[in-house]
C-alpha positions in Angstrom: 0.4 -0.1 0.2 1.6 3.2 -1.2 0.2 6.6 0.3 0.8 10.0 -0.6 3.9 12.3 0.4 2.7 16.0 1.5 5.8 17.5 1.5 10.1 16.8 0.8 12.3 16.5 3.0 13.6 19.8 4.1 17.1 20.9 3.4 17.9 21.2 7.1 16.9 17.8 7.6 20.0 16.7 4.9 22.2 19.5 6.1 21.5 17.8 9.4 22.4 14.5 8.8 24.6 15.1 6.3 27.5 13.8 9.2 26.0 11.2 9.5 25.5 10.0 6.5 28.8 10.4 5.1 30.4 8.0 7.6 27.7 5.5 7.6 27.5 5.1 4.1 31.3 6.1 2.9 30.7 2.7 0.9 28.2 3.9 -1.2 30.1 3.4 -4.6 30.0 -0.1 -3.8 26.6 0.0 -6.0 28.4 0.4 -9.1 28.6 -1.7 -11.7 30.1 -5.1 -10.4 32.2 -7.6 -12.6 30.1 -10.1 -12.2 26.9 -8.3 -13.7 24.4 -6.5 -11.6 25.2 -3.5 -8.9 25.1 -4.2 -5.2 22.4 -3.6 -3.1 23.1 -0.5 -0.2 21.0 -1.3 3.1 20.6 0.7 5.4 18.9 -1.1 8.9 17.7 0.4 11.8 19.6 -1.8 14.3 23.3 -2.6 14.9 23.7 -6.5 15.6 23.8 -7.1 19.5 25.2 -10.2 19.6 27.7 -10.3 17.0 25.1 -11.9 14.4 25.3 -14.4 16.4 21.7 -16.8 15.1 21.3 -17.5 19.0 20.0 -14.0 19.2 17.4 -11.7 17.6 20.1 -11.1 15.1 18.9 -14.1 13.4 16.4 -12.2 12.1 18.9 -9.9 9.8 20.7 -13.4 8.5 17.2 -14.2 7.3 16.4 -10.9 5.6 19.6 -11.0 4.4 19.5 -14.5 2.5 22.5 -15.6 4.1 21.3 -18.2 6.6 19.0 -20.9 6.0 15.9 -22.9 8.2 14.8 -26.5 7.7 11.5 -25.1 6.3 9.9 -21.5 5.4 6.5 -20.1 6.0 4.0 -19.1 3.5 1.8 -16.3 4.1 -0.8 -18.5 5.6 1.6 -19.0 8.2 1.9 -23.2 6.9 5.0 -25.0 6.8 6.9 -25.0 3.4 10.0 -27.0 2.2 13.6 -25.4 2.6 16.5 -26.7 3.6 14.3 -30.2 4.5 12.0 -31.0 1.4 9.5 -33.4 3.0 8.8 -34.3 6.9 6.2 -37.1 9.2 4.8 -37.4 12.4 4.4 -39.9 14.8 3.3 -38.9 18.0 6.0 -36.7 19.8 8.5 -37.3 16.6 9.0 -35.5 13.5 11.0 -37.0 10.3 12.8 -34.6 8.3 14.5 -35.4 4.8 17.0 -33.4 4.1 17.5 -31.9 0.4 20.3 -33.3 -1.6 23.0 -30.7 -3.2 23.6 -28.0 -0.3 26.6 -27.0 0.7 27.7 -24.8 2.9 29.4 -21.4 2.1 32.5 -22.9 3.2 32.6 -25.3 0.7 31.0 -28.6 3.0 28.2 -30.4 2.5 25.6 -30.3 4.4 24.0 -33.4 6.4 22.0 -34.7 9.4 25.0 -34.2 11.5 25.0 -30.5 10.9 21.2 -30.2 11.6 21.5 -31.8 14.9 24.1 -29.7 16.3 22.7 -26.1 15.3 19.9 -27.7 16.8 21.1 -28.5 19.6 23.3 -25.7 20.1 20.1 -23.9 20.2 18.0 -25.7 22.3 21.0 -25.5 25.0 21.7 -22.0 24.5 20.9 -19.6 27.5 18.9 -17.8 26.6 17.3 -20.1 24.2 15.8 -18.6 21.3 12.0 -17.8 22.3 11.0 -20.4 19.8 12.2 -22.9 22.3 10.7 -21.2 25.5 9.0 -24.4 27.5 9.4 -26.7 24.6 11.7 -29.7 25.4 12.9 -30.8 22.0 15.6 -33.0 21.1 17.2 -34.3 18.0 19.0 -37.0 16.0 20.3 -38.1 12.7 19.5 -41.4 10.8 22.1 -41.7 8.3 23.2 -38.8 6.0 19.8 -36.6 5.3 17.6 -37.6 7.8 16.7 -35.6 11.2 14.4 -37.0 13.6 13.4 -34.5 16.0 11.0 -35.1 19.2 9.3 -33.2 21.8 8.5 -33.7 25.3 4.6 -34.3 24.7 3.2 -33.7 21.0 3.4 -30.3 19.2 1.6 -30.0 16.1 3.8 -26.6 15.6 6.9 -28.3 15.2 7.5 -27.3 11.9 6.4 -24.5 12.3 9.0 -24.0 14.7 11.6 -25.2 12.7 11.0 -22.6 10.6 12.5 -19.7 13.2 15.1 -17.7 11.8 17.1 -18.5 15.4 17.2 -22.1 14.1 19.2 -21.6 11.6 21.5 -24.2 10.3 25.0 -23.4 9.7 28.4 -25.1 9.0 30.7 -26.8 11.6 32.9 -24.0 11.7 30.4 -21.7 12.8 30.9 -23.0 16.2 34.2 -23.4 16.6 34.5 -20.5 19.0 33.0 -19.4 22.3 30.1 -17.7 20.3 28.7 -18.4 16.9 30.2 -16.8 14.0 28.1 -17.1 10.7 30.8 -15.4 8.3 31.0 -17.6 5.6 29.1 -20.7 7.2 25.1 -20.7 5.8 23.9 -22.0 2.9 21.5 -18.7 1.4 22.5 -17.3 -2.1 24.2 -14.5 -0.5 27.7 -15.4 1.5 28.3 -13.1 4.7 32.0 -12.1 4.5 32.7 -9.2 6.7 31.1 -7.8 9.6 32.6 -4.5 11.2 31.2 -4.4 14.4 28.0 -2.3 14.9 28.8 -0.3 11.8 28.2 -2.6 8.8 28.5 -6.1 6.7 29.1 -7.2 3.5 27.5 -10.3 1.4 28.8 -11.8 -1.7 26.5 -14.0 -4.0 27.4 -17.8 -3.1 27.6 -18.9 -6.7 27.4 -22.7 -5.8 23.5 -22.0 -4.0 21.1 -24.8 -4.3 18.2 -23.0 -5.6 18.1 -20.5 -7.5 20.9 -17.5 -8.2 21.1 -14.4 -6.6 20.4 -11.1 -9.1 22.8 -9.2 -7.3 26.6 -9.3 -6.8 26.3 -8.7 -3.3 25.0 -6.8 -0.5 26.6 -3.7 1.6 24.8 -2.8 4.9 24.9 0.2 6.9 23.7 -0.2 10.7 22.3 3.7 11.4 20.2 3.7 14.3 19.0 7.4 13.6 15.5 7.7 11.6 16.3 11.0 10.1 19.5 9.7 8.7 18.4 6.9 6.8 15.4 8.8 5.2 17.7 11.0 4.0 20.5 8.5 2.3 16.8 7.3 0.7 16.6 10.5 -0.9 20.0 11.2 -1.6 20.0 8.2 -3.6 22.9 6.8 -1.3 20.9 3.6 0.0 18.9 1.4 -2.3 16.4 -0.3 0.5 16.0 1.6 4.4 14.7 -0.4 6.6 11.6 0.8 9.1 11.5 4.3 8.1 9.2 5.7 11.1 5.7 7.6 10.7 7.4 10.8 11.0 9.9 10.6 8.1 7.3 8.7 5.6 5.5 12.0 5.3 8.9 13.7 4.5 9.8 11.4 1.7 8.4 10.7 -1.4 5.5 8.7 -2.1 6.7 6.3 -4.9 9.9 5.7 -2.4 7.6 3.9 0.4 6.0 0.7 0.8 3.6 -0.2 3.6 3.7 -3.2 4.9 0.7 -4.6 7.5 2.3 -5.7 10.4 1.1 -8.6 12.9 1.6 -6.0 15.7 -1.9 -4.7 17.4 -2.7 -1.8 19.7 -4.8 -2.9 22.2 -6.5 -1.8 25.4 -6.3 -4.5 28.1 -9.3 -4.2 30.7 -8.8 -5.7 34.5 -11.4 -8.2 34.4 -10.7 -9.1 38.0 -10.7 -6.3 39.9 -12.2 -2.4 39.9 -14.4 -0.7 37.8 -14.3 -3.2 34.7 -14.8 -6.1 36.5 -18.3 -5.2 35.7 -18.5 -6.8 31.8 -21.2 -3.8 30.8 -18.9 -1.1 31.6 -15.8 -2.7 29.5 -19.1 -2.9 27.1 -18.6 1.0 27.9 -15.4 1.2 27.5 -14.8 -0.4 24.2 -18.1 1.3 23.0 -16.5 4.6 23.6 -13.3 3.6 21.6 -13.3 6.0 18.4 -9.9 3.7 17.0 -10.4 5.6 13.6 -9.7 9.1 14.9 -6.7 7.4 16.9 -5.4 6.0 13.2 -5.9 9.2 11.5 -4.8 12.0 14.5 -1.7 9.3 16.2 -0.7 7.4 13.5 -1.8 10.0 10.5 -3.2 7.6 9.0 -0.7 4.8 8.7 -2.4 1.8 10.6 -5.3 0.2 9.8 -8.2 0.0 12.2 -9.1 -3.2 14.2 -11.6 -6.0 13.7 -10.5 -8.1 15.3 -7.2 -9.1 17.8 -6.1 -10.2 14.4 -4.9 -8.2 11.3 -4.4 -8.0 8.0 -0.6 -9.3 7.9 -3.1 -12.6 8.7 -5.1 -12.2 5.8 -7.3 -15.6 6.5 -8.3 -13.8 10.0 -11.1 -11.0 8.1 -12.2 -14.4 6.0 -13.5 -16.7 8.7 -14.8 -13.6 11.1 -18.5 -13.8 12.2 -20.0 -11.4 14.0 -19.2 -11.3 18.2 -21.6 -11.9 20.7 -21.7 -8.3 22.6 -22.8 -7.4 26.4 -25.1 -4.7 27.1 -23.4 -1.3 27.9 -23.5 0.5 31.4 -23.4 3.6 32.1 -19.7 4.6 34.3 -21.9 7.5 36.0 -18.1 9.5 36.6 -16.3 6.4 38.0 -12.6 6.6 38.0 -10.2 4.1 35.9 -6.6 4.2 35.6 -4.6 4.0 32.4 -1.4 2.6 32.1 1.4 2.5 29.5 5.3 2.8 28.4 7.2 5.9 27.0 9.4 3.1 24.7 7.2 2.7 21.8 6.8 6.5 20.9 2.9 6.4 20.1 1.6 4.9 23.2 1.0 8.2 25.4 0.0 10.0 22.5 -2.7 7.2 22.6 -3.3 6.9 26.2 -4.0 10.9 25.9 -6.7 10.4 23.0 -8.6 7.4 25.2 -8.6 9.5 28.3 -10.7 12.2 26.8 -12.7 9.7 24.7 -13.5 7.7 28.2 -13.9 10.7 30.3 -16.7 11.6 27.2 -18.6 8.5 27.8 -18.4 9.2 31.6 -15.4 7.8 33.1 -12.7 10.1 35.4 -9.9 8.7 33.9 -6.0 9.3 34.8 -2.8 8.4 33.2 0.0 6.0 34.5 2.9 6.7 31.6 6.5 5.0 32.5 9.8 3.1 30.8 8.6 -0.2 30.0 10.9 -2.0 32.7 9.5 -0.1 35.6 5.8 -0.7 34.7 5.4 -4.3 33.6 5.5 -5.8 36.6 2.4 -3.7 38.1 0.6 -4.7 34.6 1.1 -7.9 35.0 -0.1 -8.1 38.4 -2.9 -6.0 37.6 -2.3 -3.1 39.2 -4.4 -0.6 36.3 -7.6 -0.7 35.4 -6.7 -0.4 31.6 -3.2 -0.6 30.1 -2.3 -0.1 26.4 -0.1 -2.0 24.2 1.2 -2.7 21.1 1.1 -6.9 20.9 2.8 -8.7 18.6 0.1 -11.4 17.2 2.6 -14.0 16.1 5.7 -15.3 17.4 8.4 -16.7 15.7 6.4 -20.0 14.8 4.1 -17.2 12.6 0.8 -18.8 14.3 -0.9 -17.0 17.0 -2.6 -19.7 19.2 0.4 -18.9 21.5 -0.1 -15.3 21.6 -3.8 -15.4 22.1 -3.2 -18.2 25.2 -0.1 -16.4 26.6 -2.9 -13.0 27.1 -6.0 -14.7 27.6 -6.2 -17.8 28.9 -6.5 -18.4 32.4 -2.9 -19.6 33.5 -1.3 -17.5 30.1 1.9 -15.9 30.8 1.1 -12.8 30.5 -2.7 -11.9 30.8 -2.8 -8.6 31.7 -6.5 -8.5 31.9 -6.4 -11.2 34.7 -9.1 -13.2 32.5 -10.5 -16.3 33.6 -13.1 -17.4 31.4 -13.9 -21.1 30.7 -15.0 -20.3 27.7 -12.2 -18.7 26.4 -9.9 -21.6 27.8 -11.5 -24.1 25.9 -11.5 -22.2 23.2 -8.2 -21.8 23.3 -6.9 -25.1 24.0 -8.8 -26.7 21.2 -6.8 -23.8 18.9 -3.7 -24.9 20.4 -4.3 -29.1 20.0 -5.2 -28.8 15.9 -2.2 -29.3 13.3 -1.4 -26.1 11.6 -4.0 -26.2 8.2 -7.5 -24.4 7.9 -8.9 -26.3 10.6 -6.3 -24.6 12.9 -7.1 -21.3 11.8 -10.9 -21.8 12.1 -10.1 -22.4 16.2 -8.1 -19.3 16.5 -10.8 -17.2 15.3 -13.5 -18.6 17.3 -10.6 -18.5 20.8 -10.5 -14.9 19.3 -14.5 -14.4 19.3 -14.5 -16.2 22.3 -12.0 -13.4 23.3 -13.6 -10.3 22.0 -17.1 -11.3 23.9 -15.7 -10.6 27.3 -14.3 -6.9 26.2 -11.1 -8.0 28.4 -9.4 -6.5 25.6 -10.5 -3.6 22.7 -8.3 -3.9 19.7 -8.0 -0.7 18.0 -5.3 -0.6 15.1 -3.0 -2.8 13.4 0.2 -1.4 12.7 2.5 -1.5 9.6 5.6 -1.1 8.7 6.9 1.1 6.7 10.2 0.7 3.9 11.9 2.6 1.9 13.4 1.4 -1.8 14.9 3.7 -4.3 13.4 3.4 -8.0 15.8 1.3 -9.1 15.5 -1.5 -7.2 13.7 -4.4 -8.0 12.4 -7.3 -6.0 12.9 -6.5 -2.9 10.7 -8.0 0.2 8.1 -6.7 2.2 7.5 -9.2 4.8 5.0 -8.4 7.6 7.0 -11.1 9.7 10.0 -9.7 8.9 11.9 -12.3 7.8 12.6 -11.6 4.4 14.2 -8.2 3.2 17.0 -9.2 0.0 16.1 -12.6 -1.6 18.0 -14.0 -4.6 15.5 -11.9 -6.4 16.4 -8.7 -5.6 18.2 -6.2 -7.4 19.3 -2.4 -8.6 18.8 -1.7 -12.5 
């Protein structure tokens, strides 16, 4: 989705960013024609590596976005598993058997074997902290021959293939594990080989000519890590980079509309209402709060129109949700009668305090008296989880690394959910969540997930307001850059610069 820009980046902003650009994009000339054909792709990333690009950290998503490290499976648009380094898999109770793809070589020239897969998965299982996709999961991997791996879990888990799609479970060559930390340099299997990492400033990747799939159309990628959003936007406008990750709303309006693309994120801005204590223990007053909220004005005012009004907890990043959703039975609204409520939120996400201020006005207009409590997230999370607020504004990811929303719904709304800010304890909701969690991935599971969403919405324990978007900048000459709601892809084998 492309939205019109109303003004161009002012000269003052370009001037202010120039010093940053000089250092960040010193290698800009690398975009010229390469001897191997084509141009290198210059990419500006928002966050520098936090753990030396170890795949056992959140840095794994950078490796995935650069198409250098790969997993056994990938996910399609609906979140269903598709072949990658594994071509097929079967399930028998707690065990899943994966058959590896023939002809795959690591960037160091060694061949992919079952032992390599076992090594990578075992390292992930034993990591501290453990990759979040394995949180609470007991998993072991065993090689059976050169091209077969059996993955076994402590209990029956219908989402094992989806879990193995997490970039944090990328399969790397033995050399990656030689040191104290896991190094992906020259150890992946993707169409681009990571050849150089310059701390937290830059990285370089070259086309891997022996890739098992389609050869990359670009000879390489030059990455700069640029936390300053003004500098990233200015670099795109001045032609110093080809792709810019995560353009903030404040900068998007300053860029030519043809240079930005908005992609729905699986992230929902939600007002959680305390169902256990206080004013919102009364379901009719929860209904009154829900009826008072004008989400469209929040989207237009706070997000400058760059978000989607919520129809449910799951948004357009999961297109199947809208297709399966049916009307929800609602409780009759009660009268607020001047009752006082406290809304909590945090400053770490810049829009949330402003969202809370708008909600304060809307709920006061409906008859509530509203106080706000806004702090840094680290200083407010424990109080939110303990039910210290009547309401809490949160921007929440609705799918975890598995690409499946059932875990999010269970965490936030099950009686024993680990992130149950609403303090919800509802037998109907619990039954629906348990059913959805136990079904094999596919259409039946998606229908069960939507039924669970409906059960949650019927309680008014959470009022979804809007779904956020990620804004990506692509220069005019960029062809086939990925625009991925899950933020797992950015530069693929097909991406190139004219």
